C-alpha positions as CSV (number, residue, x, y, z in Angstrom):
1,C,78.9,17.2,17.7
2,P,76.7,14.3,16.8
3,E,73.6,14.1,14.8
4,V,72.4,12.2,17.4
5,L,73.7,13.3,21.0
6,T,72.0,16.5,18.9
7,R,68.4,15.5,18.5
8,E,68.7,13.7,22.4
9,K,69.5,16.8,24.1
10,L,67.0,18.8,21.9
11,R,64.1,16.1,22.9
12,S,65.1,16.3,26.3
13,Y,64.5,20.3,26.3
14,C,61.3,19.8,25.1
15,N,60.2,17.0,26.9
16,S,59.8,19.2,30.4
17,V,58.5,22.5,31.2
18,Q,62.0,23.1,32.7
19,G,64.1,22.9,29.2
20,Y,61.8,25.3,27.4
21,P,64.6,28.3,28.5
22,R,67.2,26.1,27.0
23,L,65.9,25.3,24.2
24,H,65.2,29.0,23.5
25,R,68.5,30.1,25.2
26,F,70.3,26.8,22.0
27,I,68.4,29.0,19.2
28,R,69.6,31.9,20.3
29,A,73.2,31.3,20.3
30,L,72.7,29.6,16.9
31,R,71.4,33.8,15.6
32,L,74.7,34.9,17.7
33,C,76.9,32.4,15.5
34,S,75.0,33.1,12.4
35,S,75.5,37.3,13.1
36,T,79.3,36.6,14.2
37,C,81.1,33.1,12.8
38,Q,81.9,35.2,9.8
39,G,83.7,38.3,11.4
40,F,85.5,35.1,13.7
41,I,86.9,33.7,10.7
42,A,87.8,36.6,8.9
43,K,90.5,37.2,11.6
44,C,92.1,33.7,12.0
45,P,95.3,33.5,10.7
46,E,96.2,32.4,7.1
47,D,96.8,29.0,6.3
48,N,98.2,27.5,3.2
49,N,94.9,27.6,1.4
50,G,94.2,31.5,2.1
51,A,91.1,32.9,1.5
52,E,89.9,29.5,-0.1
53,G,90.0,28.1,3.4
54,R,88.5,31.0,5.2
55,T,85.6,30.7,2.4
56,W,84.8,27.5,3.0
57,L,84.6,27.4,6.5
58,V,82.4,30.5,6.6
59,Q,80.2,28.0,4.6
60,E,80.6,25.4,6.2
61,C,79.6,27.2,9.8
62,Y,76.7,28.3,7.8
63,N,75.5,25.0,6.6
64,T,76.1,23.7,10.7
65,I,73.9,26.9,11.6
66,C,71.2,25.8,9.1
67,A,71.3,21.4,10.3
68,L,71.0,22.3,14.1
69,S,67.9,24.4,12.9
70,I,66.4,21.6,11.5
71,I,67.3,19.2,13.9
72,A,65.6,22.0,16.1
73,V,62.4,22.0,14.1
74,D,62.5,18.5,13.7
75,E,62.5,17.2,17.2
76,C,60.6,20.3,18.9
77,A,57.9,21.3,17.0
78,A,55.2,18.6,17.1
79,F,56.6,18.4,21.0
80,L,55.8,22.2,22.0
81,A,52.4,21.4,20.4
82,K,51.4,21.7,24.3
83,A,52.6,25.0,24.9
84,P,51.6,27.5,22.3
85,R,53.8,30.5,23.5
86,E,57.0,28.2,23.4
87,Q,56.5,26.9,20.1
88,S,55.8,30.5,19.1
89,K,58.9,31.6,20.3
90,L,61.0,28.4,18.9
91,A,59.2,29.3,15.2
92,L,60.4,33.0,15.9
93,G,64.0,32.1,17.1
94,V,64.5,29.7,14.2
95,F,63.2,31.9,10.9
96,D,64.7,34.2,12.4
97,V,67.8,32.3,12.4
98,L,67.6,31.2,9.1
99,L,66.0,34.7,7.2
100,H,69.7,36.0,8.7
101,V,71.6,33.4,6.8
102,L,69.7,33.6,3.7
103,S,70.4,37.8,3.9
104,M,74.0,36.7,3.4
105,P,76.0,36.4,0.3
106,L,76.9,32.7,1.2
107,S,76.9,29.7,-2.3
108,S,74.3,28.5,-3.0
109,V,74.7,25.5,-1.3
110,A,74.3,27.3,2.0
111,H,71.1,29.3,0.8
112,Q,69.6,25.6,-0.3
113,R,70.3,24.3,3.1
114,A,68.3,27.8,4.6
115,L,65.5,27.6,2.4
116,G,65.2,23.9,3.6
117,A,65.1,24.6,6.7
118,A,62.5,27.2,6.0
119,S,60.8,25.0,4.1
120,Q,60.4,22.7,6.9
121,A,60.1,25.3,9.3
122,L,56.9,26.0,7.7
123,N,55.6,23.1,7.3
124,K,56.0,21.6,11.0
125,F,54.7,25.1,12.0
126,G,51.9,25.7,9.5
127,A,51.1,28.8,7.9
128,A,49.7,30.7,10.0
129,L,52.2,29.7,13.0
130,S,54.7,31.2,10.7
131,V,53.7,34.1,9.1
132,D,53.1,35.4,13.0
133,A,56.5,33.9,13.1
134,M,57.9,36.4,11.2
135,G,55.8,39.4,12.0
136,D,57.7,42.9,11.0
137,R,60.0,41.0,8.8
138,L,57.0,39.2,6.5
139,Q,58.7,41.6,4.2
140,H,62.6,41.2,4.5
141,W,61.4,37.2,3.9
142,A,59.6,37.9,1.0
143,R,62.0,40.3,-0.5
144,V,64.6,37.9,0.1
145,C,62.6,34.5,-1.2
146,L,61.6,36.7,-5.0
147,S,65.5,37.3,-5.0
148,L,66.4,34.2,-4.7
149,M,64.3,33.1,-6.6
150,N,66.4,34.3,-9.3
151,A,69.4,33.0,-8.2
152,P,71.7,31.9,-10.5
153,S,71.6,28.0,-9.7
154,L,68.6,26.5,-10.5
155,S,68.1,24.4,-7.4
156,V,68.4,27.8,-5.3
157,R,65.8,28.9,-7.3
158,S,63.9,25.7,-7.1
159,I,63.5,25.5,-4.0
160,A,62.7,29.3,-3.3
161,V,59.7,29.1,-5.4
162,D,58.6,26.1,-3.3
163,V,59.2,27.8,-0.2
164,V,56.6,30.9,-1.3
165,V,54.3,28.4,-3.2
166,S,54.0,27.0,0.2
167,L,53.8,29.7,2.0
168,L,51.2,31.2,0.2
169,G,49.1,27.7,-0.1
170,G,49.8,27.5,3.6
171,C,48.1,31.2,3.6
172,F,45.2,30.8,1.6
173,D,43.4,26.9,3.6
174,D,43.9,29.1,6.3
175,T,42.1,32.1,5.8
176,G,40.5,31.3,2.6
177,N,42.4,34.5,0.5
178,L,45.9,36.1,-0.5
179,D,44.9,39.4,0.3
180,E,47.5,39.8,3.2
181,I,50.0,37.4,2.1
182,G,50.0,39.1,-1.3
183,L,49.8,42.7,-0.8
184,V,53.5,42.2,1.2
185,F,54.3,40.3,-1.7
186,M,53.2,43.0,-4.1
187,T,54.6,45.7,-2.2
188,V,57.9,44.2,-2.2
189,L,58.0,43.1,-5.8
190,P,59.0,46.5,-7.7
191,E,61.5,46.9,-6.0
192,V,63.3,43.5,-6.2
193,V,62.9,43.6,-10.1
194,A,64.8,46.7,-10.2
195,R,67.8,45.2,-8.7
């Protein structure tokens, strides 16, 4: 689906209270796609490219999910500022989708796109709302980001560092200290280093 049409549809969901459930269903559909597309692709019959064709298709599916997450945040975050509960639900859904994508063993391009989407969501929603949306998964986010800071690809390492620095900087701007977020990162650091 062309990006312009996707943007228009998402904008229409954000413009009225009646569209909010559709927006959240869209985000849940992205989460469902991120959970199931790998299984669907693995069951496809082999083509001339064999496993390489399937691998490419899986990567493109995840790249599309990340691109749609970026569009959803870009189009809806500002509109939903007047409805904090809905904005919080959007942030929760988007961060959930992105965490699932980042947890998968994908290519550096897919990880880079997912980290870019996470960085954009963090900037659009702000650190306080982002940390609230990450909620119980904050340790997993820290684990994933610290692991990706040690990725073989320089571009993935660089953007992972940017996400962590943005998160730490935003938390410091909001609270004046890094006690809570620092404790989360320090809790998972030995586990990540041990790997």
